[in-house]
C-alpha positions in Angstrom: -22.9 -4.3 33.7 -22.5 -2.2 37.0 -21.5 1.2 35.5 -20.4 2.6 38.9 -18.3 -0.4 39.8 -16.6 -0.2 36.4 -15.9 3.6 36.9 -14.4 2.8 40.3 -12.1 0.1 38.8 -11.0 2.6 36.0 -10.2 5.2 38.6 -8.2 2.9 40.7 -6.2 1.6 37.8 -5.4 5.2 36.7 -4.3 5.9 40.2 -1.9 3.0 40.0 -0.6 4.2 36.7 -1.8 1.1 35.0 -3.2 3.2 32.0 -3.5 0.4 29.5 -5.7 -1.7 31.8 -7.8 1.4 32.7 -8.3 2.2 29.0 -9.4 -1.4 28.3 -11.9 -1.4 31.0 -13.1 2.2 29.9 -13.5 1.2 26.3 -15.6 -1.8 27.4 -17.7 0.5 29.4 -18.2 2.8 26.4 -19.2 -0.1 24.2 -21.8 -0.9 26.8 -23.2 2.6 26.8 -23.2 2.4 22.9 -25.1 -0.9 22.7 -27.7 0.3 25.3 -28.0 3.8 24.0 -27.0 5.3 27.3 -25.5 8.9 27.5 -22.3 9.3 29.3 -22.4 10.8 32.8 -20.0 13.6 33.8 -18.1 10.9 35.6 -17.6 8.8 32.5 -16.5 11.9 30.6 -14.0 12.8 33.3 -12.5 9.3 33.1 -12.3 9.5 29.3 -10.3 12.7 29.9 -8.1 11.1 32.5 -7.3 8.3 30.1 -6.3 10.6 27.4 -9.1 9.6 25.0 -10.2 13.1 24.4 -12.1 12.5 21.1 -14.5 10.2 23.0 -15.7 12.9 25.4 -19.4 13.4 25.0 -19.7 17.3 25.1 -23.4 17.5 25.9 -23.1 15.6 29.1 -19.6 16.7 30.2 -18.5 19.2 32.8 -17.0 22.5 31.5 -13.5 21.4 32.4 -13.8 18.3 30.1 -15.6 20.2 27.5 -12.7 22.7 27.5 -10.1 19.8 27.0 -12.1 18.5 24.1 -11.9 21.9 22.5 -8.4 22.7 23.4 -7.1 19.6 21.7 -8.9 20.3 18.4 -6.5 20.9 15.5 -6.7 21.7 11.8 -6.1 18.5 9.8 -7.1 20.2 6.6 -10.7 18.8 6.9 -13.7 21.1 6.8 -13.9 21.0 10.7 -11.1 20.8 13.3 -10.7 17.4 14.9 -9.8 16.6 18.4 -6.6 14.6 19.0 -6.0 12.1 21.7 -3.2 12.8 24.3 -0.5 10.8 22.4 -1.3 12.2 19.1 -1.1 15.7 20.5 2.4 15.0 22.1 3.7 13.8 18.7 2.4 16.7 16.8 3.9 19.1 19.3 7.3 17.5 18.8 7.1 17.6 15.0 6.0 21.4 15.0 9.1 21.9 17.2 11.3 20.5 14.4 12.0 17.2 16.0 12.5 14.0 13.9 10.7 11.0 15.2 10.6 7.2 14.8 7.3 6.0 16.2 5.9 2.7 17.0 2.1 2.8 17.7 -0.9 0.4 17.4 -2.8 0.1 14.2 -5.8 1.9 15.7 -3.6 4.7 17.0 -4.5 7.3 14.3 -1.1 8.2 13.1 -2.3 9.8 9.8 -4.1 12.6 11.7 -0.7 13.8 13.0 0.7 14.0 9.3 -2.4 15.9 8.2 -2.3 18.3 11.1 1.5 19.0 10.6 0.9 19.9 6.8 -2.0 21.9 7.6 -0.3 23.9 10.5 3.3 24.1 9.3 2.5 24.4 5.6 5.8 22.9 4.3 6.8 23.4 0.8 7.7 19.7 0.0 6.5 16.7 1.8 7.6 13.1 0.7 5.5 10.2 1.9 6.8 6.7 1.3 4.2 4.0 1.5 4.9 0.2 1.0 2.3 -0.4 -1.7 0.5 1.1 -4.6 -2.8 0.6 -2.9 -1.7 2.7 0.1 -0.3 5.3 -2.4 -4.0 5.8 -3.6 -5.5 5.5 -0.2 -3.2 8.2 1.2 -3.8 10.3 -1.9 -7.6 10.0 -1.5 -7.2 11.2 2.1 -4.9 14.2 1.3 -6.4 15.3 -2.1 -9.6 17.0 -0.9 -7.8 18.6 2.0 -4.6 20.1 0.3 -5.1 19.9 -3.6 -5.9 23.6 -3.6 -2.5 24.6 -2.4 -0.3 21.5 -3.1 0.4 19.5 -6.3 -0.2 16.0 -5.0 2.2 13.6 -7.0 2.1 9.8 -7.2 3.6 9.1 -10.5 7.2 9.5 -11.6 6.2 11.2 -14.8 4.8 14.3 -13.0 6.8 17.5 -12.8 7.0 19.2 -9.2 5.0 22.5 -8.6 5.7 25.2 -6.2 4.3 23.3 -3.3 4.2 19.4 -3.4 3.1 16.3 -1.6 4.9 13.4 -3.0 3.4 9.9 -2.2 5.4 7.0 -3.5 6.3 3.4 -2.9 10.1 3.2 -2.4 11.0 2.1 -5.9 9.2 5.2 -7.4 10.8 7.4 -4.8 14.3 6.4 -5.8 13.4 7.0 -9.5 12.1 10.5 -8.7 15.2 11.6 -6.7 16.8 13.6 -9.6 13.7 15.8 -9.7 13.9 16.6 -6.0 16.1 19.3 -4.4 15.1 19.9 -0.9 12.4 18.1 1.3 10.8 19.7 4.4 9.7 16.4 5.9 10.2 12.9 4.8 7.5 10.4 6.1 8.0 6.7 5.9 5.0 4.6 6.8 5.7 1.0 7.9 9.4 1.7 8.2 10.0 -1.6 9.7 10.0 -3.0 6.1 13.6 -1.5 5.9 14.6 -4.7 7.8 15.3 -7.8 5.6 13.7 -9.8 8.4 10.3 -8.3 7.5 10.6 -7.6 3.6 13.4 -9.7 2.2 12.7 -8.7 -1.5 12.2 -4.9 -1.0 14.0 -3.8 2.1 17.1 -2.8 0.3 15.0 -0.4 -1.9 13.4 1.2 1.1 16.8 1.5 2.8 18.2 3.2 -0.4 15.3 5.7 -0.5 15.7 6.5 3.2 19.5 7.1 2.7 19.0 9.3 -0.4 15.9 11.2 0.6 16.9 11.5 4.3 20.2 13.4 3.1 18.0 16.1 1.6 15.3 16.2 4.4 15.1 18.9 7.0 12.9 16.6 9.2 11.9 12.9 9.2 8.8 11.1 10.7 9.0 7.3 10.5 6.0 5.1 11.5 5.6 1.4 12.5 3.4 -0.8 14.8 4.5 -3.1 17.4 8.2 -2.3 17.7 9.6 -2.2 21.2 13.3 -1.5 20.4 15.2 0.1 17.6 18.9 -0.6 17.1 21.6 2.1 16.5 21.9 2.5 12.8 22.9 5.4 10.3 19.4 5.5 8.8 17.6 6.7 12.0 20.4 8.7 13.2 19.3 12.0 15.0 15.7 10.6 15.4 14.0 10.1 18.6 12.5 6.6 18.9 9.2 6.4 20.8 7.2 3.2 21.4 3.7 3.9 22.3 1.1 1.3 23.5 -1.9 3.5 23.5 -4.9 1.6 22.4 -8.2 3.2 21.3 -10.1 -0.1 20.9 -10.4 -3.3 22.9 -9.6 -6.5 21.3 -11.5 -9.5 22.6 -9.8 -12.7 21.6 -11.6 -15.9 21.1 -9.0 -18.7 21.3 -11.1 -21.3 19.4 -8.0 -23.4 18.3 -7.9 -24.8 21.8 -11.0 -27.0 21.1 -10.1 -27.6 17.3 -8.4 -31.0 16.6 -8.6 -31.3 12.8 -9.6 -29.6 9.6 -13.2 -30.4 9.7 -13.7 -28.8 13.2 -12.0 -25.8 11.9 -14.3 -25.6 8.9 -17.2 -25.8 11.4 -15.9 -23.1 13.5 -15.3 -20.8 10.5 -18.9 -21.6 9.3 -20.3 -20.6 12.6 -18.5 -17.3 12.6 -19.4 -16.5 9.0 -23.1 -17.3 9.6 -23.7 -16.2 13.1 -21.6 -13.1 13.6 -22.8 -9.5 12.6 -20.5 -6.9 11.4 -17.7 -7.0 8.8 -15.2 -9.8 9.0 -11.7 -10.0 7.6 -10.3 -13.6 7.2 -6.6 -14.0 7.2 -5.9 -17.1 5.2 -2.1 -16.8 4.9 -1.4 -18.3 1.6 -3.1 -18.2 -1.9 -3.8 -21.9 -1.6 -5.6 -21.2 1.6 -7.5 -18.3 0.1 -8.9 -20.8 -2.4 -9.8 -23.3 0.6 -11.7 -20.5 2.5 -13.4 -19.3 -0.6 -14.7 -22.7 -1.5 -16.0 -23.0 2.2 -17.7 -19.6 2.0 -19.2 -20.4 -1.3 -20.6 -23.6 -0.1 -22.1 -22.4 3.4 -23.3 -18.8 2.8 -26.5 -17.8 1.3 -26.6 -15.7 -1.8 -26.8 -12.0 -1.4 -29.9 -9.9 -1.7 -27.8 -6.8 -2.3 -28.4 -5.4 -5.7 -25.0 -3.7 -5.6 -23.1 -7.0 -5.1 -25.2 -8.6 -7.7 -24.1 -6.0 -10.2 -20.5 -6.2 -9.0 -20.6 -10.0 -9.7 -22.0 -9.5 -13.2 -19.2 -6.8 -13.8 -16.4 -9.1 -12.7 -17.8 -12.0 -14.9 -18.1 -9.7 -17.9 -14.8 -7.9 -17.5 -12.5 -10.7 -16.3 -13.7 -14.3 -16.5 -17.1 -15.9 -16.0 -15.3 -19.0 -14.6 -13.4 -17.0 -11.9 -14.4 -18.3 -8.4 -14.5 -14.6 -7.3 -17.7 -14.2 -9.3 -19.6 -16.6 -7.2 -17.9 -15.5 -4.0 -19.2 -11.9 -4.5 -22.6 -13.3 -4.7 -22.0 -14.7 -1.2 -21.2 -11.1 0.0 -17.4 -12.0 0.2 -14.2 -10.6 -1.6 -10.6 -11.4 -1.8 -7.6 -9.4 -1.4 -4.0 -10.1 -2.3 -0.9 -8.4 -3.8 -1.6 -9.5 -7.3 -5.0 -8.3 -8.2 -5.5 -5.3 -10.5 -5.0 -2.2 -8.3 -8.6 -0.9 -9.2 -10.1 -4.2 -8.4 -8.6 -4.3 -5.0 -9.7 -0.8 -4.3 -13.2 -1.4 -5.5 -13.5 -4.4 -3.0 -12.2 -2.4 0.0 -14.7 0.4 -1.0 -17.5 -2.3 -1.0 -16.2 -3.5 2.4 -16.9 -0.1 3.8 -20.5 0.0 2.3 -23.3 -1.1 4.6 -25.0 -3.1 1.6 -21.6 -4.1 0.4 -19.2 -7.1 1.1 -19.5 -8.6 4.6 -16.4 -10.6 4.4 -12.9 -10.3 2.9 -10.5 -13.3 2.6 -6.8 -12.1 2.5 -3.1 -12.8 2.5 -0.8 -10.3 4.4 -1.7 -7.9 1.7 -4.7 -6.6 4.0 -2.1 -5.4 6.5 0.5 -4.0 4.1 -1.7 -2.6 1.4 -4.5 -0.8 3.0 -5.8 0.7 6.3 -9.1 -0.8 6.6 -10.3 -2.5 9.6 -13.3 -4.7 10.7 -15.4 -5.7 13.8 -14.2 -9.3 13.4 -10.8 -10.7 12.4 -10.4 -14.4 11.9 -7.0 -16.0 11.9 -7.5 -19.1 9.7 -3.8 -20.1 9.3 -0.8 -19.3 11.4 1.3 -19.0 8.2 2.5 -16.1 6.1 3.2 -17.7 2.8 5.6 -20.5 3.5 6.8 -19.3 6.9 5.2 -19.6 10.3 3.4 -16.4 11.4 5.7 -14.4 13.6 4.3 -12.4 16.6 4.9 -9.1 14.9 2.8 -9.9 12.0 0.2 -11.5 14.1 -0.3 -8.4 16.2 -0.5 -6.4 13.1 -3.3 -8.6 11.7 -5.3 -8.6 14.8 -4.8 -4.9 15.1 -7.2 -4.7 12.1 -10.1 -5.6 14.5 -12.1 -2.7 15.9 -12.2 1.0 14.8 -12.3 4.2 16.6 -15.9 5.7 16.7 -17.1 2.6 14.9 -16.4 -0.5 16.9 -15.2 0.0 20.5 -14.7 -3.8 20.7 -13.0 -5.8 18.0 -13.4 -9.6 18.0 -10.5 -11.7 17.2 -11.3 -15.4 16.3 -8.2 -17.6 16.5 -8.4 -20.9 14.6 -4.8 -22.0 14.9 -2.3 -21.7 17.8 -0.8 -18.1 17.5 3.0 -17.5 18.0 4.5 -16.8 21.2 4.3 -13.3 22.4 7.6 -11.6 22.1 9.0 -8.0 22.3 10.1 -7.0 18.5 13.5 -5.3 18.1 14.0 -3.6 14.8 17.5 -4.2 13.5 18.4 -2.0 10.5 21.7 -2.7 8.6 23.1 -1.8 5.4 22.4 -4.8 3.0 24.9 -6.2 0.6 22.5 -5.5 -2.3 23.1 -1.8 -1.7 26.8 -1.8 -1.7 26.9 -1.0 -5.3 24.8 2.3 -4.6 26.9 4.1 -2.0 30.2 5.5 -1.4 32.3 3.7 1.2 33.4 7.0 2.7 29.9 8.0 3.7 29.3 4.8 5.8 32.9 4.0 6.9 32.0 3.5 10.6 29.1 1.1 9.7 30.9 -1.1 7.0 32.9 -4.2 7.6 36.3 -4.6 5.8 34.7 -7.1 3.6 31.8 -4.7 2.6 34.2 -2.0 1.8 36.2 -4.4 -0.4 33.0 -5.3 -2.2 32.1 -1.6 -2.9 35.7 -0.8 -4.2 35.7 -4.1 -6.4 32.3 -3.4 -7.8 33.2 0.3 -8.8 36.5 -0.7 -10.4 34.9 -3.6 -12.3 32.0 -1.7 -13.6 34.0 1.5 -14.2 36.3 -0.5 -16.5 33.4 -1.3 -18.6 31.4 2.0 -18.6 34.0 4.5 -17.4 34.3 6.3 -14.1 32.4 9.4 -15.1 29.5 7.2 -16.2 29.6 5.3 -13.0 29.6 8.4 -10.9 26.8 9.9 -12.9 24.6 6.7 -12.7 25.1 6.5 -9.0 24.4 10.2 -8.4 21.2 10.1 -10.6 19.9 6.7 -9.5 19.8 5.8 -13.3 20.1 2.1 -12.6 17.2 0.2 -11.1 18.4 -3.4 -10.6 20.7 -4.5 -8.0 24.4 -4.3 -8.5 25.1 -8.1 -9.4 22.4 -7.8 -12.2 23.8 -4.4 -13.5 27.3 -6.0 -13.7 26.0 -9.1 -15.4 24.3 -7.0 -18.0 27.4 -4.8 -18.6 29.6 -7.7 -19.0 27.5 -9.4 -21.4 27.0 -6.3 -23.5 30.7 -5.7 -23.6 31.7 -9.4 -24.3 29.2 -10.0 -26.9 28.4 -6.7 -28.8 27.4 -8.5 -32.1 24.9 -10.6 -30.2 23.1 -7.5 -29.1 23.1 -5.5 -32.3 19.4 -6.4 -33.1 18.1 -5.0 -29.8 16.1 -2.3 -31.7 13.9 -5.2 -32.9 12.1 -4.7 -29.7 10.7 -1.4 -31.0 9.1 -3.5 -33.8 5.2 -3.8 -33.9 5.8 -7.4 -34.9 5.9 -9.4 -31.7 7.8 -12.3 -33.4 10.8 -9.9 -33.6 10.8 -9.6 -29.6 11.5 -13.3 -28.8 15.2 -13.6 -29.1 15.9 -10.4 -26.9 13.2 -11.1 -24.5 14.8 -14.5 -23.8 18.3 -12.9 -23.5 17.0 -10.1 -21.2 14.9 -12.2 -18.7 17.7 -14.6 -18.1 19.6 -11.8 -16.3 17.2 -12.4 -13.5 16.8 -16.1 -13.2 14.1 -17.4 -11.0 12.3 -14.0 -10.9 9.3 -14.6 -13.3 7.3 -17.4 -11.4 6.9 -19.3 -14.7 8.8 -20.9 -17.5 10.6 -18.5 -19.8 8.6 -19.7 -22.8 5.4 -19.1 -21.1 6.3 -15.6 -19.8 7.6 -14.5 -23.3 4.3 -15.7 -24.8 2.4 -13.8 -22.1 4.3 -10.5 -23.0 3.5 -10.9 -26.7 -0.1 -11.5 -26.1 -0.3 -8.6 -23.5 0.9 -6.3 -26.2 -2.9 -6.2 -27.3 -3.9 -5.0 -23.9 -5.4 -1.8 -25.2 -7.2 -3.2 -28.3 -8.5 -6.5 -26.5 -10.6 -7.0 -23.4 -9.1 -9.2 -20.6 -11.5 -12.1 -21.4 -10.1 -12.0 -25.0 -6.6 -11.9 -23.8 -7.3 -14.9 -21.4 -8.9 -16.8 -24.2 -5.5 -16.5 -26.2 -3.5 -17.3 -23.2 -5.5 -20.5 -22.3 -3.1 -22.7 -24.6 -0.3 -21.4 -22.4 -2.2 -22.6 -19.3 -2.4 -19.0 -18.0 -5.6 -18.4 -16.0 -6.9 -15.0 -14.5 -4.9 -15.4 -11.4 -1.6 -16.1 -13.3 -2.4 -13.2 -15.6 -2.5 -10.8 -12.5 0.9 -12.2 -11.4 2.6 -12.1 -14.7 1.4 -8.5 -15.6 2.9 -7.3 -12.2 6.2 -9.0 -13.2 6.1 -7.4 -16.7 5.4 -3.9 -15.5 7.9 -4.0 -12.6 10.8 -6.5 -13.1 10.9 -6.7 -16.9 10.5 -2.9 -17.4 13.3 -2.3 -14.8 15.6 -4.7 -16.7 14.8 -3.2 -20.1 15.5 0.2 -18.8 18.9 -0.7 -17.4 19.9 -2.6 -20.6 19.0 0.6 -22.5 21.0 2.9 -20.2 24.1 0.5 -20.3 24.1 -0.3 -24.0 24.2 3.5 -24.8 27.6 4.0 -23.0 29.0 0.7 -24.0 28.1 0.7 -27.8 28.2 4.5 -27.9 25.2 4.4 -30.4 22.9 7.2 -29.3 20.6 6.0 -32.3 19.9 2.8 -30.4 17.1 3.4 -28.0 14.6 0.9 -26.8 13.1 3.3 -24.1 9.7 3.4 -26.2 9.5 -0.4 -25.7 10.6 -0.3 -22.0 7.8 2.5 -21.5 5.2 0.4 -23.1 6.0 -2.5 -20.9 6.0 -0.4 -17.8 2.4 0.6 -18.5 1.3 -3.0 -19.5 0.9 -1.8 -23.2 -1.8 0.4 -22.1 -1.8 4.2 -22.8 0.3 5.7 -19.9 -2.6 7.7 -18.6 -5.0 4.8 -18.7 -2.5 2.6 -16.6 -2.0 5.6 -14.2 -5.8 6.1 -13.7 -6.0 2.5 -12.5 -4.1 3.5 -9.4 -6.7 6.3 -9.0 -9.4 3.5 -9.0 -10.5 3.8 -12.7 -10.3 0.3 -14.4 -9.0 0.1 -18.0 -12.3 -1.2 -19.3 -14.0 2.0 -18.3 -11.2 4.1 -19.7 -11.8 2.3 -23.0 -15.4 3.2 -23.1 -14.6 6.8 -22.5 -12.1 6.8 -25.1 -14.4 5.0 -27.7 -17.2 7.6 -26.9 -14.7 10.5 -27.5 -15.2 11.8 -24.0 -11.2 11.9 -23.4 -8.6 11.0 -25.9 -6.3 8.8 -23.8 -3.9 8.2 -26.7 -2.6 11.8 -26.7 1.0 11.6 -25.9 1.1 15.0 -24.2 -1.8 14.3 -21.7 -0.3 14.3 -18.1 -2.1 12.6 -15.2 -2.8 16.0 -13.7 -4.2 17.4 -16.8 -6.4 14.3 -17.1 -7.7 14.9 -13.6 -8.5 18.5 -14.4 -10.3 17.3 -17.5 -12.4 14.9 -15.5 -13.3 17.6 -13.1 -14.1 20.0 -15.8 -16.3 17.6 -17.6 -18.0 16.4 -14.5 -19.5 12.9 -13.6 -23.1 13.8 -14.8 -21.7 14.9 -18.4 -19.5 11.7 -18.5 -22.5 9.5 -17.8 -24.5 11.2 -20.6 -21.9 11.2 -23.1 -20.4 7.6 -22.7 -22.0 4.7 -24.5 -22.7 1.4 -22.8 -22.0 2.3 -19.2 -23.4 -0.4 -16.8 -24.9 0.3 -13.4 -21.6 -0.8 -11.9 -19.4 1.2 -14.2 -21.4 4.3 -13.0 -20.9 3.2 -9.4 -17.1 3.0 -10.0 -17.0 6.3 -11.7 -18.8 7.8 -8.7 -16.0 6.3 -6.4 -13.3 7.5 -8.7 -14.7 11.1 -8.6 -14.8 10.9 -4.8 -10.9 10.6 -4.9 -10.3 13.6 -7.4 -12.7 16.2 -6.0 -11.3 19.2 -4.1 -12.7 20.9 -1.0 -14.2 24.2 -1.9 -11.5 27.0 -1.4 -13.7 28.8 1.4 -14.1 25.6 3.3 -10.8 25.6 4.9 
């Protein structure tokens, strides 16, 4: 590469205001310097400054003006040392510090989290609410913020926690809604991936996100919404008063390899993937698109890749075999330096694989559905588009850009390689169209959104209020709406209320659900799950059988449970899916049935909340279930409990008390006091402790 010629080209492009093209050429030039171990010249540093990429300035070789800019754009992000922001990050931070509310579209590699951290560190707000789309992102965000701010803020991720004096709340939208009664005032509401408020991008959960934006936005002094690849935002009541900024500021360069142009059949595609897996260096994310394609790619990887020499991965493979299933294909896949990521795995298992993907001696490849772009903020040197599908649908341009944006990382890979094995969607500008969905009409007062509602929608709101109020009373209706007491959508709530009113005798034995005899549960479990037909991904009889067997989750291991479930044709992958449906969908139904039966039957003595709570925690002690979100698997918690290190069955133990207890005991003492810990158990405990340790008070 001719360095001077490249510098000349960059300078010309900057003069022509073609900043994106200039940055692309510049980033390739920096990659050349890195691969050839060349120091930047003052000219290269000056071009970095002119392009706005201030963090990349090499201070040892820069002129004083460029060194000054590098220092001037340093901010406190809560870390032990100030960090330099790039130009666009600094513009956003300035606007937030001046009190503006912003809706931002910026690339995946932009570094949006630094802006949030800087705002908290500089402005020191009392209450920050951060809504993220998944549990995995909840933990990832908590891990980022905990060492920085836990000395001054109570960082809350579970709905059971009580607010402190200063708080950072990190919730998926459904938890945020449940927590609203405990909140009075919010200084800033941050919504990550806010495009998911559109039904076009998340049909199942968009209404819950809109609801959380409505309710939390009303009590927020300031709002900061983040998304990638949005070119236009329609006028809507949910982002009213916010300035929309669409930024196309790249910090890495994506080199696309359009291999699909020479691929005519599946065999050729397999050959192309084999070549990528065996000949490329660096970490690789493989977007498979569907669960079936994850299996296909996994089988290929198992066939063509050599066994790993990594002791760490060998121990991980043994750990998965022992704690889940020896016949699970993931066991062999790990031995090929490859993991899987989807939205159904146990949270701690997904987190462990992402952690191993970051390790030099860890996983080299991860095969994933779209969960890798929705669930975590990881990236890799290589991204492979194996299938142009997202589940049953064709991959759209928005999702495609989001996936390939996982390639490359600031300070790690200047150039990300994207290998495209099926024809990508046509490039289009994405307009985000946010509307009030019908599913939320039961949650709002028509007077608040008079201008945004059609006559038909207003009619539905009034009819719903009248019909439900006739059953439960207008005062109860108003109370439930104000406190967000009901979790299911309006149609399901109305169906439950109508059934309870019309057939009270039929429901008199509801308290049998509190029995320890699982045979007593069957009748009412069947009745309750029928309120949400088609929601369980399996026949009713098999789902009920699963819930009954899952009730032994604390006393039996996962392999033991799977052995019992075998006769119902439930394997480990189905286990994950059904446990998720149990803890979320079934528990929500149970809670709504319990809330409604109390006001319809007027029997305060009838209360199935103990059963609903057990279901919500997968029949594990609540702290054990919550600790899985922090990266500590249930099987290790069982060992700690049996060794009397921590009593997880204590009802009064809160998650924050448990974390304090862990820090008080310390990792070394836990290793000494706990029986039968394996090498990989200890590795996981080390990772868990990384996520709960605080910075020393004098380090900030």
